[in-house]
Jmol script that loads the backbone (N, CA, C; Angstrom):
load data "model"
ATOM      1  N   UNK A   1      -7.237  26.296   4.568  1.00  0.00           N
ATOM      2  CA  UNK A   1      -7.118  25.015   3.889  1.00  0.00           C
ATOM      3  C   UNK A   1      -8.531  24.519   3.554  1.00  0.00           C
ATOM      4  N   UNK A   2      -8.717  24.140   2.302  1.00  0.00           N
ATOM      5  CA  UNK A   2     -10.042  23.656   1.908  1.00  0.00           C
ATOM      6  C   UNK A   2     -10.193  22.171   2.267  1.00  0.00           C
ATOM      7  N   UNK A   3     -11.392  21.673   2.077  1.00  0.00           N
ATOM      8  CA  UNK A   3     -11.702  20.297   2.475  1.00  0.00           C
ATOM      9  C   UNK A   3     -10.872  19.281   1.695  1.00  0.00           C
ATOM     10  N   UNK A   4     -10.683  19.537   0.407  1.00  0.00           N
ATOM     11  CA  UNK A   4      -9.915  18.620  -0.428  1.00  0.00           C
ATOM     12  C   UNK A   4      -8.460  18.517   0.057  1.00  0.00           C
ATOM     13  N   UNK A   5      -7.878  19.646   0.382  1.00  0.00           N
ATOM     14  CA  UNK A   5      -6.502  19.674   0.885  1.00  0.00           C
ATOM     15  C   UNK A   5      -6.415  18.965   2.242  1.00  0.00           C
ATOM     16  N   UNK A   6      -7.413  19.158   3.077  1.00  0.00           N
ATOM     17  CA  UNK A   6      -7.437  18.497   4.386  1.00  0.00           C
ATOM     18  C   UNK A   6      -7.489  16.978   4.199  1.00  0.00           C
ATOM     19  N   UNK A   7      -8.301  16.509   3.257  1.00  0.00           N
ATOM     20  CA  UNK A   7      -8.382  15.066   2.993  1.00  0.00           C
ATOM     21  C   UNK A   7      -7.054  14.533   2.463  1.00  0.00           C
ATOM     22  N   UNK A   8      -6.428  15.289   1.553  1.00  0.00           N
ATOM     23  CA  UNK A   8      -5.153  14.863   0.997  1.00  0.00           C
ATOM     24  C   UNK A   8      -4.108  14.721   2.106  1.00  0.00           C
ATOM     25  N   UNK A   9      -4.074  15.685   3.012  1.00  0.00           N
ATOM     26  CA  UNK A   9      -3.114  15.638   4.116  1.00  0.00           C
ATOM     27  C   UNK A   9      -3.413  14.474   5.057  1.00  0.00           C
ATOM     28  N   UNK A  10      -4.703  14.215   5.274  1.00  0.00           N
ATOM     29  CA  UNK A  10      -5.112  13.104   6.134  1.00  0.00           C
ATOM     30  C   UNK A  10      -4.643  11.783   5.528  1.00  0.00           C
ATOM     31  N   UNK A  11      -4.843  11.619   4.213  1.00  0.00           N
ATOM     32  CA  UNK A  11      -4.417  10.395   3.528  1.00  0.00           C
ATOM     33  C   UNK A  11      -2.894  10.255   3.610  1.00  0.00           C
ATOM     34  N   UNK A  12      -2.170  11.330   3.365  1.00  0.00           N
ATOM     35  CA  UNK A  12      -0.706  11.288   3.428  1.00  0.00           C
ATOM     36  C   UNK A  12      -0.228  10.925   4.833  1.00  0.00           C
ATOM     37  N   UNK A  13      -0.890  11.466   5.835  1.00  0.00           N
ATOM     38  CA  UNK A  13      -0.532  11.162   7.224  1.00  0.00           C
ATOM     39  C   UNK A  13      -0.667   9.670   7.487  1.00  0.00           C
ATOM     40  N   UNK A  14      -1.781   9.080   7.053  1.00  0.00           N
ATOM     41  CA  UNK A  14      -2.000   7.655   7.273  1.00  0.00           C
ATOM     42  C   UNK A  14      -1.062   6.801   6.436  1.00  0.00           C
ATOM     43  N   UNK A  15      -0.707   7.258   5.235  1.00  0.00           N
ATOM     44  CA  UNK A  15       0.272   6.526   4.424  1.00  0.00           C
ATOM     45  C   UNK A  15       1.607   6.447   5.155  1.00  0.00           C
ATOM     46  N   UNK A  16       2.001   7.541   5.780  1.00  0.00           N
ATOM     47  CA  UNK A  16       3.258   7.561   6.521  1.00  0.00           C
ATOM     48  C   UNK A  16       3.160   6.752   7.812  1.00  0.00           C
ATOM     49  N   UNK A  17       2.026   6.833   8.465  1.00  0.00           N
ATOM     50  CA  UNK A  17       1.852   6.157   9.750  1.00  0.00           C
ATOM     51  C   UNK A  17       1.686   4.651   9.578  1.00  0.00           C
ATOM     52  N   UNK A  18       1.151   4.213   8.444  1.00  0.00           N
ATOM     53  CA  UNK A  18       0.867   2.793   8.223  1.00  0.00           C
ATOM     54  C   UNK A  18       2.038   1.871   8.516  1.00  0.00           C
ATOM     55  N   UNK A  19       3.190   2.081   7.865  1.00  0.00           N
ATOM     56  CA  UNK A  19       4.328   1.192   8.125  1.00  0.00           C
ATOM     57  C   UNK A  19       4.807   1.250   9.586  1.00  0.00           C
ATOM     58  N   UNK A  20       4.745   2.413  10.179  1.00  0.00           N
ATOM     59  CA  UNK A  20       5.165   2.534  11.582  1.00  0.00           C
ATOM     60  C   UNK A  20       4.202   1.771  12.497  1.00  0.00           C
ATOM     61  N   UNK A  21       2.919   1.912  12.229  1.00  0.00           N
ATOM     62  CA  UNK A  21       1.933   1.190  13.040  1.00  0.00           C
ATOM     63  C   UNK A  21       2.064  -0.319  12.843  1.00  0.00           C
ATOM     64  N   UNK A  22       2.347  -0.740  11.622  1.00  0.00           N
ATOM     65  CA  UNK A  22       2.549  -2.170  11.355  1.00  0.00           C
ATOM     66  C   UNK A  22       3.765  -2.691  12.114  1.00  0.00           C
ATOM     67  N   UNK A  23       4.830  -1.909  12.169  1.00  0.00           N
ATOM     68  CA  UNK A  23       6.025  -2.313  12.920  1.00  0.00           C
ATOM     69  C   UNK A  23       5.709  -2.450  14.408  1.00  0.00           C
ATOM     70  N   UNK A  24       4.948  -1.515  14.935  1.00  0.00           N
ATOM     71  CA  UNK A  24       4.539  -1.584  16.347  1.00  0.00           C
ATOM     72  C   UNK A  24       3.700  -2.833  16.583  1.00  0.00           C
ATOM     73  N   UNK A  25       2.759  -3.107  15.673  1.00  0.00           N
ATOM     74  CA  UNK A  25       1.891  -4.279  15.805  1.00  0.00           C
ATOM     75  C   UNK A  25       2.719  -5.561  15.810  1.00  0.00           C
ATOM     76  N   UNK A  26       3.675  -5.650  14.891  1.00  0.00           N
ATOM     77  CA  UNK A  26       4.524  -6.845  14.817  1.00  0.00           C
ATOM     78  C   UNK A  26       5.338  -7.029  16.104  1.00  0.00           C
ATOM     79  N   UNK A  27       5.885  -5.950  16.635  1.00  0.00           N
ATOM     80  CA  UNK A  27       6.659  -6.037  17.879  1.00  0.00           C
ATOM     81  C   UNK A  27       5.773  -6.506  19.029  1.00  0.00           C
ATOM     82  N   UNK A  28       4.549  -5.975  19.086  1.00  0.00           N
ATOM     83  CA  UNK A  28       3.636  -6.388  20.151  1.00  0.00           C
ATOM     84  C   UNK A  28       3.279  -7.864  20.023  1.00  0.00           C
ATOM     85  N   UNK A  29       3.072  -8.333  18.805  1.00  0.00           N
ATOM     86  CA  UNK A  29       2.758  -9.746  18.595  1.00  0.00           C
ATOM     87  C   UNK A  29       3.938 -10.618  19.001  1.00  0.00           C
ATOM     88  N   UNK A  30       5.140 -10.197  18.650  1.00  0.00           N
ATOM     89  CA  UNK A  30       6.327 -10.972  19.002  1.00  0.00           C
ATOM     90  C   UNK A  30       6.524 -11.071  20.513  1.00  0.00           C
ATOM     91  N   UNK A  31       6.089 -10.058  21.248  1.00  0.00           N
ATOM     92  CA  UNK A  31       6.268 -10.034  22.702  1.00  0.00           C
ATOM     93  C   UNK A  31       5.232 -10.884  23.446  1.00  0.00           C
ATOM     94  N   UNK A  32       4.164 -11.243  22.778  1.00  0.00           N
ATOM     95  CA  UNK A  32       3.085 -11.968  23.456  1.00  0.00           C
ATOM     96  C   UNK A  32       3.580 -13.310  23.973  1.00  0.00           C
ATOM     97  N   UNK A  33       3.248 -13.580  25.213  1.00  0.00           N
ATOM     98  CA  UNK A  33       3.549 -14.872  25.825  1.00  0.00           C
ATOM     99  C   UNK A  33       2.323 -15.758  25.584  1.00  0.00           C
ATOM    100  N   UNK A  34       2.468 -16.706  24.667  1.00  0.00           N
ATOM    101  CA  UNK A  34       1.334 -17.541  24.266  1.00  0.00           C
ATOM    102  C   UNK A  34       0.750 -18.307  25.441  1.00  0.00           C
ATOM    103  N   UNK A  35       1.602 -18.881  26.265  1.00  0.00           N
ATOM    104  CA  UNK A  35       1.102 -19.649  27.413  1.00  0.00           C
ATOM    105  C   UNK A  35       0.327 -18.759  28.383  1.00  0.00           C
ATOM    106  N   UNK A  36       0.826 -17.556  28.592  1.00  0.00           N
ATOM    107  CA  UNK A  36       0.133 -16.618  29.481  1.00  0.00           C
ATOM    108  C   UNK A  36      -1.232 -16.245  28.894  1.00  0.00           C
ATOM    109  N   UNK A  37      -1.285 -16.033  27.595  1.00  0.00           N
ATOM    110  CA  UNK A  37      -2.548 -15.686  26.942  1.00  0.00           C
ATOM    111  C   UNK A  37      -3.547 -16.831  27.040  1.00  0.00           C
ATOM    112  N   UNK A  38      -3.069 -18.047  26.809  1.00  0.00           N
ATOM    113  CA  UNK A  38      -3.958 -19.207  26.922  1.00  0.00           C
ATOM    114  C   UNK A  38      -4.472 -19.369  28.354  1.00  0.00           C
ATOM    115  N   UNK A  39      -3.609 -19.151  29.319  1.00  0.00           N
ATOM    116  CA  UNK A  39      -4.017 -19.251  30.725  1.00  0.00           C
ATOM    117  C   UNK A  39      -5.088 -18.212  31.040  1.00  0.00           C
ATOM    118  N   UNK A  40      -4.949 -17.012  30.463  1.00  0.00           N
ATOM    119  CA  UNK A  40      -5.932 -15.951  30.707  1.00  0.00           C
ATOM    120  C   UNK A  40      -7.294 -16.306  30.118  1.00  0.00           C
ATOM    121  N   UNK A  41      -7.299 -17.090  29.050  1.00  0.00           N
ATOM    122  CA  UNK A  41      -8.559 -17.463  28.396  1.00  0.00           C
ATOM    123  C   UNK A  41      -9.134 -18.784  28.907  1.00  0.00           C
ATOM    124  N   UNK A  42      -8.386 -19.480  29.729  1.00  0.00           N
ATOM    125  CA  UNK A  42      -8.793 -20.815  30.170  1.00  0.00           C
ATOM    126  C   UNK A  42     -10.146 -20.832  30.870  1.00  0.00           C
ATOM    127  N   UNK A  43     -10.382 -19.901  31.784  1.00  0.00           N
ATOM    128  CA  UNK A  43     -11.659 -19.880  32.505  1.00  0.00           C
ATOM    129  C   UNK A  43     -12.833 -19.677  31.553  1.00  0.00           C
ATOM    130  N   UNK A  44     -12.691 -18.759  30.610  1.00  0.00           N
ATOM    131  CA  UNK A  44     -13.764 -18.510  29.650  1.00  0.00           C
ATOM    132  C   UNK A  44     -14.009 -19.746  28.785  1.00  0.00           C
ATOM    133  N   UNK A  45     -12.943 -20.409  28.374  1.00  0.00           N
ATOM    134  CA  UNK A  45     -13.073 -21.615  27.562  1.00  0.00           C
ATOM    135  C   UNK A  45     -13.781 -22.715  28.339  1.00  0.00           C
ATOM    136  N   UNK A  46     -13.363 -22.925  29.572  1.00  0.00           N
ATOM    137  CA  UNK A  46     -13.980 -23.962  30.403  1.00  0.00           C
ATOM    138  C   UNK A  46     -15.449 -23.651  30.681  1.00  0.00           C
ATOM    139  N   UNK A  47     -15.770 -22.378  30.883  1.00  0.00           N
ATOM    140  CA  UNK A  47     -17.163 -21.995  31.079  1.00  0.00           C
ATOM    141  C   UNK A  47     -17.984 -22.341  29.842  1.00  0.00           C
ATOM    142  N   UNK A  48     -17.455 -22.017  28.671  1.00  0.00           N
ATOM    143  CA  UNK A  48     -18.174 -22.310  27.434  1.00  0.00           C
ATOM    144  C   UNK A  48     -18.401 -23.810  27.277  1.00  0.00           C
ATOM    145  N   UNK A  49     -17.422 -24.609  27.655  1.00  0.00           N
ATOM    146  CA  UNK A  49     -17.585 -26.066  27.580  1.00  0.00           C
ATOM    147  C   UNK A  49     -18.710 -26.550  28.491  1.00  0.00           C
ATOM    148  N   UNK A  50     -18.799 -25.945  29.677  1.00  0.00           N
ATOM    149  CA  UNK A  50     -19.841 -26.356  30.628  1.00  0.00           C
ATOM    150  C   UNK A  50     -21.212 -25.813  30.245  1.00  0.00           C
ATOM    151  N   UNK A  51     -21.277 -24.572  29.790  1.00  0.00           N
ATOM    152  CA  UNK A  51     -22.552 -23.894  29.596  1.00  0.00           C
ATOM    153  C   UNK A  51     -23.191 -24.144  28.226  1.00  0.00           C
ATOM    154  N   UNK A  52     -22.382 -24.433  27.231  1.00  0.00           N
ATOM    155  CA  UNK A  52     -22.915 -24.598  25.883  1.00  0.00           C
ATOM    156  C   UNK A  52     -22.733 -26.036  25.422  1.00  0.00           C
ATOM    157  N   UNK A  53     -23.826 -26.779  25.325  1.00  0.00           N
ATOM    158  CA  UNK A  53     -23.694 -28.172  24.891  1.00  0.00           C
ATOM    159  C   UNK A  53     -23.206 -28.233  23.438  1.00  0.00           C
ATOM    160  N   UNK A  54     -22.474 -29.275  23.098  1.00  0.00           N
ATOM    161  CA  UNK A  54     -21.994 -29.386  21.716  1.00  0.00           C
ATOM    162  C   UNK A  54     -23.163 -29.512  20.741  1.00  0.00           C
ATOM    163  N   UNK A  55     -22.999 -28.956  19.580  1.00  0.00           N
ATOM    164  CA  UNK A  55     -24.031 -29.040  18.544  1.00  0.00           C
ATOM    165  C   UNK A  55     -23.905 -30.373  17.814  1.00  0.00           C
ATOM    166  N   UNK A  56     -25.011 -30.786  17.232  1.00  0.00           N
ATOM    167  CA  UNK A  56     -24.970 -32.018  16.450  1.00  0.00           C
ATOM    168  C   UNK A  56     -24.199 -31.808  15.154  1.00  0.00           C
ATOM    169  N   UNK A  57     -24.226 -30.574  14.659  1.00  0.00           N
ATOM    170  CA  UNK A  57     -23.553 -30.272  13.404  1.00  0.00           C
ATOM    171  C   UNK A  57     -22.965 -28.869  13.481  1.00  0.00           C
ATOM    172  N   UNK A  58     -21.888 -28.663  12.747  1.00  0.00           N
ATOM    173  CA  UNK A  58     -21.292 -27.333  12.697  1.00  0.00           C
ATOM    174  C   UNK A  58     -22.042 -26.452  11.698  1.00  0.00           C
ATOM    175  N   UNK A  59     -22.910 -27.060  10.917  1.00  0.00           N
ATOM    176  CA  UNK A  59     -23.607 -26.322   9.874  1.00  0.00           C
ATOM    177  C   UNK A  59     -22.916 -26.463   8.528  1.00  0.00           C
ATOM    178  N   UNK A  60     -21.710 -27.015   8.535  1.00  0.00           N
ATOM    179  CA  UNK A  60     -20.961 -27.160   7.293  1.00  0.00           C
ATOM    180  C   UNK A  60     -21.683 -28.090   6.315  1.00  0.00           C
ATOM    181  N   UNK A  61     -22.234 -29.184   6.823  1.00  0.00           N
ATOM    182  CA  UNK A  61     -22.950 -30.119   5.951  1.00  0.00           C
ATOM    183  C   UNK A  61     -24.158 -29.439   5.329  1.00  0.00           C
ATOM    184  N   UNK A  62     -24.902 -28.681   6.144  1.00  0.00           N
ATOM    185  CA  UNK A  62     -26.063 -27.969   5.614  1.00  0.00           C
ATOM    186  C   UNK A  62     -25.648 -26.933   4.573  1.00  0.00           C
ATOM    187  N   UNK A  63     -24.548 -26.230   4.827  1.00  0.00           N
ATOM    188  CA  UNK A  63     -24.074 -25.233   3.877  1.00  0.00           C
ATOM    189  C   UNK A  63     -23.708 -25.891   2.549  1.00  0.00           C
ATOM    190  N   UNK A  64     -23.054 -27.039   2.612  1.00  0.00           N
ATOM    191  CA  UNK A  64     -22.688 -27.752   1.386  1.00  0.00           C
ATOM    192  C   UNK A  64     -23.933 -28.195   0.613  1.00  0.00           C
ATOM    193  N   UNK A  65     -24.977 -28.585   1.336  1.00  0.00           N
ATOM    194  CA  UNK A  65     -26.240 -28.946   0.665  1.00  0.00           C
ATOM    195  C   UNK A  65     -26.821 -27.746  -0.071  1.00  0.00           C
ATOM    196  N   UNK A  66     -26.774 -26.563   0.577  1.00  0.00           N
ATOM    197  CA  UNK A  66     -27.276 -25.343  -0.063  1.00  0.00           C
ATOM    198  C   UNK A  66     -26.462 -25.011  -1.310  1.00  0.00           C
ATOM    199  N   UNK A  67     -25.148 -25.137  -1.222  1.00  0.00           N
ATOM    200  CA  UNK A  67     -24.298 -24.859  -2.384  1.00  0.00           C
ATOM    201  C   UNK A  67     -24.623 -25.808  -3.529  1.00  0.00           C
ATOM    202  N   UNK A  68     -24.808 -27.076  -3.206  1.00  0.00           N
ATOM    203  CA  UNK A  68     -25.149 -28.050  -4.247  1.00  0.00           C
ATOM    204  C   UNK A  68     -26.492 -27.716  -4.877  1.00  0.00           C
ATOM    205  N   UNK A  69     -27.453 -27.316  -4.053  1.00  0.00           N
ATOM    206  CA  UNK A  69     -28.781 -26.946  -4.577  1.00  0.00           C
ATOM    207  C   UNK A  69     -28.667 -25.734  -5.489  1.00  0.00           C
ATOM    208  N   UNK A  70     -27.913 -24.734  -5.073  1.00  0.00           N
ATOM    209  CA  UNK A  70     -27.722 -23.552  -5.914  1.00  0.00           C
ATOM    210  C   UNK A  70     -27.051 -23.911  -7.238  1.00  0.00           C
ATOM    211  N   UNK A  71     -26.047 -24.756  -7.164  1.00  0.00           N
ATOM    212  CA  UNK A  71     -25.344 -25.192  -8.382  1.00  0.00           C
ATOM    213  C   UNK A  71     -26.301 -25.924  -9.309  1.00  0.00           C
ATOM    214  N   UNK A  72     -27.117 -26.814  -8.738  1.00  0.00           N
ATOM    215  CA  UNK A  72     -28.081 -27.571  -9.557  1.00  0.00           C
ATOM    216  C   UNK A  72     -29.135 -26.657 -10.150  1.00  0.00           C
ATOM    217  N   UNK A  73     -29.607 -25.673  -9.384  1.00  0.00           N
ATOM    218  CA  UNK A  73     -30.594 -24.719  -9.892  1.00  0.00           C
ATOM    219  C   UNK A  73     -30.032 -23.948 -11.070  1.00  0.00           C
ATOM    220  N   UNK A  74     -28.789 -23.524 -10.986  1.00  0.00           N
ATOM    221  CA  UNK A  74     -28.162 -22.772 -12.087  1.00  0.00           C
ATOM    222  C   UNK A  74     -27.987 -23.644 -13.317  1.00  0.00           C
ATOM    223  N   UNK A  75     -27.633 -24.906 -13.082  1.00  0.00           N
ATOM    224  CA  UNK A  75     -27.453 -25.834 -14.201  1.00  0.00           C
ATOM    225  C   UNK A  75     -28.775 -26.037 -14.932  1.00  0.00           C
ATOM    226  N   UNK A  76     -29.868 -26.172 -14.181  1.00  0.00           N
ATOM    227  CA  UNK A  76     -31.189 -26.366 -14.770  1.00  0.00           C
ATOM    228  C   UNK A  76     -31.574 -25.120 -15.575  1.00  0.00           C
ATOM    229  N   UNK A  77     -31.353 -23.922 -15.024  1.00  0.00           N
ATOM    230  CA  UNK A  77     -31.716 -22.684 -15.715  1.00  0.00           C
ATOM    231  C   UNK A  77     -30.883 -22.470 -16.980  1.00  0.00           C
ATOM    232  N   UNK A  78     -29.613 -22.875 -16.931  1.00  0.00           N
ATOM    233  CA  UNK A  78     -28.728 -22.666 -18.075  1.00  0.00           C
ATOM    234  C   UNK A  78     -29.066 -23.599 -19.236  1.00  0.00           C
ATOM    235  N   UNK A  79     -29.731 -24.705 -18.940  1.00  0.00           N
ATOM    236  CA  UNK A  79     -30.063 -25.676 -19.996  1.00  0.00           C
ATOM    237  C   UNK A  79     -31.176 -25.202 -20.881  1.00  0.00           C
TER     238      UNK A  79
END
end "model"
wireframe off; spacefill off
backbone 0.3
color backbone group
């Protein structure tokens, strides 16, 4: 079997496996106990609250300023 044929077979294998893997993923998601998962993450969340002080900004305001500056720069260049 040449390399091209091997690749074709590999692609076909994944095409067939894709829907089956998606079905498995969906079943696993449906089985998840949300409360149990949250309880498992609680210690890590509480640690982060204690160890990492809140930021003054999420950075969203700064990002919006950059977008506005870029928009204004383009407007100036287009004129």
